[in-house]
N, C-alpha and C positions, 0 to 999 in steps of 0.2 A: 504493500500500500504506500510505503514511503516513496518508491520509485514513481508510482502513478502521480503522487502529489507533486514531486519534483518536475515531472513532465508537464503537468497542468500549469505550474508556476512559469516554466519556460515559455509555454504558449502565450500566457498572459503578458509576459515581458516583451515578447516579439510583437504582439498586437499593440502594446502601449507605444511602440516606436512608430506607429503609423499615424498619419494625419498631422495636424498642427501647423505651425509656421514653417517647418522644414519642407513642406510640400508646395508652399506658395511660389517660390521661384519657377518651378516647372509649370504650374497651372497658369500663373499670370503671364509668363513668357509665351506660352502657347497662344493665349488670347491676344496679347500685345503684338506679336509678330503677325498674327492673322489680320489684325486691324491695320498694321503698317502696310501689309501687302494689299489689302482690300481698299482702304481709304486712300492710300497713295495712288491707286488707279482712278478711283471715282473723282478725286479732286480735279484732275486734268482731263478726264475722259471726254468732256464735251468738245475740247479742242481736237482730240483724236478723231472723233466722229465727224466733225466739221471739215477738218483738213485732209483726212485720209479716206473717209467714206462719203464725202460730199453731201452731208446732211445739213438742213437748215437748223437754226438754233431751236425753233419750236419742236421739230422732229427729233433732234438729238436730246432735248430735255425730256420729251415724252418717253423715248427709249430708256433713258437713265432713270426716270421715275418708275417705269415698269420693272426695270432690273432691280431697283431698290425695293419695289413692292414684293417681287417674288422672293428676294433675299430675306425679307422679313416675314413672309408667309410660311416658308419652309421650316422655320424653327418650331412651329406648333406641331408639325408632323414629327420632327426629330424628338420633341419633348415627349409625345405619346409613345413613340417607339422606345425611347430611353426608359421612361417610368413604367412601361408595361412589359417590355420584353428583354432588351439587351443590357440595360443599365447605362449610366452616364459615361463611364470610362470607354466602353466599346464604341458608343455613338460618337464621342469626341474623336477617337482614333479614325473611324471611318470618314467623318467629316473633314478631318485634316488632310487625309490622302486625296479625297475628292476635290477639295479646294486647290491642292497642289496641281492636280491634273488640269483643272480649268485654267489656272494661271499659265501653265505651259502652253495650252492651246492658244490663249490670247497672245502670248509671246510669239507664237508661230505666225499669227496674222500680221505681225510687224516684220517678220523675217521673210516670209514668202510673198513676193510681189503680186502673184496671181490671186492671192487671198483677198485683195482689195481692188477697187476700181482704179483705172488709170489716174495718175496724179493730174490735178487740174489747177491752173493758176487762177485763183479766185481774185477778181479785182473789186475792191470795195464791198466785199461780201456778196457779190453777184455770182450765183451758181449757174447762170444761163450757159448752156453748152457743156456743162460738166456731166460726165457719165454717172448714173446711179449704180449702186452695187447690185449685182445679179442675185438670184435666189441662192445659189451655192455659197457665195461670199457671205450673205446674211446668215445662212444656216451655220457656217463655220464660226462666225462671230457670236451668234446667239448660243451655240453649243458651249463656247467658253464661258459666257455669262451664266448659262444654265448650270454648269458643273460647279461654278463658284457659289451660286445660290444654294445648290444642294449641300455643298460643304458647309456653308454658313448655317444651314439648317441643323447640322450636327453639332457645330461648335458653340454657337451663340446661346442656345437655351440651356446647355448643359455645363458650360465652363464656369459660370458664376455660381450655379447651384452646386456643382462639384466641389468648388473651393469652399463654399459654406459647409458642405458635409464634413470637411476636415476639422471644423471647429465645433459644430453643433452637437454637443454631447450633453444630454439631460443630467448625467451624473456629475458634470463639472459646471456648476452655476456661474463660475467666473468667466466661462467662455461666452456667455450671453453678450456681455459688453464688447468683447473682442469681435463677435459676429456682427454687431451693429456697426462698429467702425469699419469692419471689413468691406461693406458695400461701398462706403465713401472712398476708401483708399483704393479699392479695386478699380472703381470708375476713374479715379484720378490717374492711376498708373497707366491704364489703357489710354486715357486722354493724352498723357505725355507722349506715348508712342505714336498716337495719331498726329500730334503736333509735329513730331519729328518727320513723320511721313509726308505731311502736306508742305513741309519746307524743303527737305533734302531730296526726296524722290521727285518732286515737281521740278526742282532745279536741275536734277540729272536728266529728266525727260526733255526739258527745254534746251539744255546745252549739249547733251550727248545723243539725243534722238530717241525714238520709241523703242528700238531694238534693245539698247542698253537700259533705257528707262523701264521696260517691262521685265528685263532679266533680274533687276535688283529685287522686285517683289517676289519673284520665283525663289531667289536665294533666301529671302526672309521666311517664306512659307516652308522651305525645306528645313531651316533651323527650327521653326516652330514644331515641326513633326518630330525631329530628333530629340529636342529638349523635353517634350511631353512624355515620350516613351522612356527616357532616361529615369524619370521619377516613378515609373509604374509600380515598383515594388514597395513604395512608401505610402501609397494612397489608401484612404478609407473609401470603400466602395459600398454604397447602399444597394441592397438587393432590389431588383425590379419588382414592382407590384404585379398582381394578376392583371390581365388585360383591362385597362380602364375603359376602352371602347365597349367591351362586353359588359363590364360592371355598370356603366352609365345606361346602356341599353336595357339591362335587367331592371334597374330602378324605374326607368320610364315605363317599362312594361308592367311592373308590379303596381305602380301608381295608377295606371290606366285600368288594369283589371280590378283594382280595389276602389275605384273612384266612387262607387255607391256606398262604400263602407263608412259608417259614422266614426269620427275620431274619438278615441277613448279619453277619459279625463287626465289631467296633468299628473296625478299620482298613480297612474297605471304602471304596473311593473312587469308586464309580459311583452316587452320588446325583444326582438330577435337580435342577438349579438354573439360573436364568436368568443370562445373561451380565451381569456388573457387580455381581451380588449378593455381599455379604460372607458370607452364610449358605450355606455349601457342605456342611455336615455337620449332621444333626439332633442334638438333645440326647437324653440317655438317659431323661429323664422321659417317662412315657406312651409308652414305647418301642414298643409294639405299633402305634402310629400311623405309625411310620417306614416301614411297609410301603407306604404311599401314595406314597413318593418313591424307591423302589428301581427302578433301570434294570436290567431282566432281560436284555433283548436289544436293543441299540442299533438294530439294523437294523429291528426291528419296532416298537419303542416310539417312535423319533424320526424326524422327517422330514429332508429334506436341509438344512434350516436349523438343525437341532439342537433343534427344538421338539417337544413331546409331540404325537403323532398323535391320541390320545384323552385329553383333559384330565380325563375322568371315570374314567380308569384309571391315570393317572400325574400326580402333582402335584409342584410345586416344594417344596424344603425350606422356603422362606419361607411358603408356604401352610400347610404342616403345622404349623410353629411358631406361626403366627398363631392357629390353632384351639387348639393346645395352651395358649397363653398365656391364652385365655379359659376353658378347662376347668379349668386349674390354680387359678385364683383363686376359682372358684365356691364351694368349701367355706368359705373365709374370708369371702367376700361374704355368705354366708347368715347368718353370725353378726351382721351389721349389721342384720338385720330386727328383732330384739328391742330393740336399743338405739334403733332408729328409733321404736318405740312410745313409749319414754320421752321422746325428744326432741319428739314430736308431741303432747304433753299440753298443748294450748293452751286447750281448751274448758272443762274442769271447774275449773281454777284461776280462770278468769274468774267463773264462777258462785259459787265460794267467796268470792272477794274482794268480790263484791257484797253479801254478807251480813255483812261484817266492817267494823270501824272503819278507814276509809281516810284519816283525817286525817293530813296531813304536818306542817304548821305552822298553828296557829290553825284557821281554818275551811277552809283549802285542802285539797282531797281529791285523791288520786291516782285517775284513772279505773281501773275494775276491769280493763279490757283492757290497761292500760299497765304492769301489773306484769311483763309479759313483757320489758320493757326491761331489767330486772335480769339476765335471762338473757344478753342481747346485751352488756350492759355488762361482766359478768364474763368473757364469752368474749373480748371485745376486750382487756380488761386482761390476761387470761391470755396471749394471743398476744404482747403487747408484753413482758411479764415473761419469758415463755419464750424469745422470740427474742433479747432484749437481755441478759438476766441469767442465766437458767438454762442455756441452751445452752453458753456458754463454760465454766461451772462443771462441768456434767455431762461435757462433752467431755474434760476433764482426766482423768476417771476411766474413761470408756468408750473413750477413744482414737478416738472417732468425731466427725467435724466437726459433725454435726447433733445430738450428744448422744445421745438415745434413738433406737432404730430405729423405723421406722414401725409395726411390729407391737406394740412395747412401748407406744407412745403409744395405740394402739387398745385394748390391754388395760387400761391405767390408766384410760382413759375409761370402759370398761365397769364397772370397780369403782366409780367415782364415780357412775355412773348407778344402780347398785344402792342406794347410800347415799341418793341423791336421792329415789328413790321410797319408800324406807323412812321418810325424814324427812317426805315429803308425807303418808304415811299417819298418822304420829304427830301432825302438826299438825291434820289433818282430824279425827282421833279427839278431840283436845282441843276443837276448834271445835264439833263436834256435841254433845259432852257439855255444854258451856256453854250452847248453844242450848236444849237440853232443860231444863237447870237453870233457865234464865231464862223458861221457859214458852213457847218459840217453836217447839215441835215441830210445830204445825199452822199456823205462820206463816213460810213459807220466805222471804218478802220482808223479814221483820223483821231488825233489825241486832243482831248479837251483840256484847256488850261485850268484844271481843277484837281487838287490833290486827292489821290485815291485813299488817303488816310481818313477821309470823311466816312469811308465804309467801315472803319474800325468800330464806330459806335454801335452799329447794328450787330456786328459780329460779337462784341463784348456782351451786349444785352442778351443775345441768343445763348451765349455760353453760360451766363448766370441762370437764365431761365431753364436751361437743360440741367444744370447742376441741382436746381431745386426740384423741378417736376420729374425728370427722368429717374433720378436716384430715388425720389419719393415713391414713384410708381413701382419700381423694382422691389424696394424694401416692403411696400404695402402688400404686393401680390405674394411675395415670399412668406410673409407673416400670416397670411390668411389661408394657407393651404397646408395639408399634412406634408411631412418631409418626403413621403413617397410620391408626391405630386409637385415637388419643388421646381423641376424643370419646366413643367407646364405653367406654373406661376410666373417664373422668370420669362418664359417665352411669350406671355401675354403682352409684355411691353413691346417685344419685337413684332408681334402680330399687329399691334396698334400702329407701329411705324409702317408696316406693310400697307395697311389700309390708308394710312396718311399719304404714302407715296402714290397709291392708286387714285386717291381723291385729288391729290395735287396734279396728277397728269390729266384728270378729268376737268379740273378747273382751267388748266391751260388750253385744252381742246375747246371747251365751251367758249372761252374768251376769244380764241382764235377765230372761230366761225361766227360768233355772235357780233363781233366788232369789225368784221370784214365788210367794208362798205364799197359801194360802186361809184362814189363821188371822187375817187382818186386818193382818198385817205387810206392808209394801211391799218391793219388790225393792231390791237394793243401789244401783242407779243410777236411783233414783226421781227424778221431776221435783222432788220435795220433798227437798232435801239433808238437812234435819234428821231426816227419817224414814228416809232411805236409809242406806247404809253405804259411802260413798265411801272411807272409811279401809280397809275390807277390799279394795276394788278396787285401791287403791295397793299394798297388801301382796301381793296376787296378782301384780302386775307386778314387785314386788321379788323374789319367789321365782322367777319365770320368768327374771328378769335374772341371778340367781345361777347358775341352771342353764346359761344361755347363756354365761356367762363360762367355765365348765369346758369347754363344747363348743368355745369359741374356742381354749383351750389345746391341745386335741387337734388341731384343724385347723391351728393355727399350727405345731405340731411336725411335722405331716405335710408341710406346704409346704416346710419347710427354709429355707435362707438366702435372704433377700429381695434381696440385692444382686447376685445372679448374673444380670445383665441382658444378654441376648444382642443387644439391639437398639441398643446404643450406637454401633456402627459403621455401621449402616444409614443411607444417605442418602435423603432424600425430595425429590421434585420440587415446585417452586413453580408456581402458576398463571401463565400468560402474562398480562402486563399490556400491553394495547394501547397504553398511553401511552408504552411504551418502544420501540415500533416506529419506528425512525429510518430513513428511506429512504437507501439506499446510492448515492451519486453518485460517478461517476468511480472506481468500485471497481477498475478495471483499471490505474489509475495506479501 
């Protein structure tokens, strides 16, 4: 027996070495390098589509909006696969390899001349006479975009939740504070990598060309893959739940079949739950769904082991509460779609900056696509200031350890996004007026005598808005789901960004055709910025953002208190690690 005890102690000591801060370099490096590779491409991609694929600014923006939308839709699929079948580690690995393949294909579009239409010397933004890409060329390009989107679907929903798994141990209460700070610092560290991306990769693309400019992201993605795999033996891996698709379908089926059943009183004690679960009584929210877990006749509903005879007619309390948790957050989640449109405004600011004076010191110019670095810089500074300075001060007045609630942070972020789009419209209004005054109305490539530093204001406001709203959303979703659904919770933010990109492309298309007049005036989102009205476009976004803020107030009030988390006491299983299988010798001693 002494040998058996020593072996159990050895297993415990090996497991104790897993997780914690030691795993963070590998997990954050994976996400950071993926962001460097992905965002480094997106920042300058509108120029690649315009100059190499002969697309108009509106068409290029629509393509990028759709690519962004797909990249944000796929994470919800990756999250379900992760939480239901494969686990987060395996899905991250698959996503990393898929993204690497997509980046290599995009790199090949720059290497192989026949993969693009013939080069066309565009004068003053005029594409007349320029050949459009053929079907094969577009399929090649979209295949690269598609693989990168699939890869993002594996990495983005799982990476943040996988990192949180390394800290979230109910037996160590001190980890709770670490976990709360983790979300802020994770977002900040990824933000720094994005800032590096939009500065250096953009400069490389502008100076060395697209072949070298696309080779660098490929190298970063390769490093991301290697670094993540190097830490594989140190990770805590949460075991995948039973299929959530099936579980949700069973609850819906049971609710429908029992729709005519009268709900029992609150002190009813015959709810169906699995042995060992702390959830033995359903909550009162969405109470009609509690019909799915009512045991009406134990002799008919349960078998000899106490399990449901028909799981499509009787579900556990945990199953019902899992579906409830998803349904309850959907109204608040929907408010993130409009702010996602604001946060996804990467294309048009690049085109604006190209027409402005971008000199920083002497003849040194900031690349047009690198102005997005100010968004990330302001976000990173805000996270540090909020975490280290503002939280202790605000906590004294609110009596909350984290200062503001998650929903309050989301609301303040929305207010700033409204201001940011209004400022963007004002700056563009001034830029356009100066361009016309200087005789550049029909010369969209001409430089306006206006400093591009005026664009910094809108970028900084968007950065702080993202630091408040985006991080607030992620932390809110993560806290309202069981740990076995953490990837789904985190992916909701990405899904909102996907709908935001889709909605953003729809707005551009509507404005393009609705403002296309026959009196000689061009539409608001014309390829010629000086003749279009991008200032009106920004102000439309500002108006929609204001309406969205009031909608958020309604949804927030309907949701109620955000801290009533029923999942805190639920334990989760870890995946078995074969490296811990120690053979038992002389176990009978």
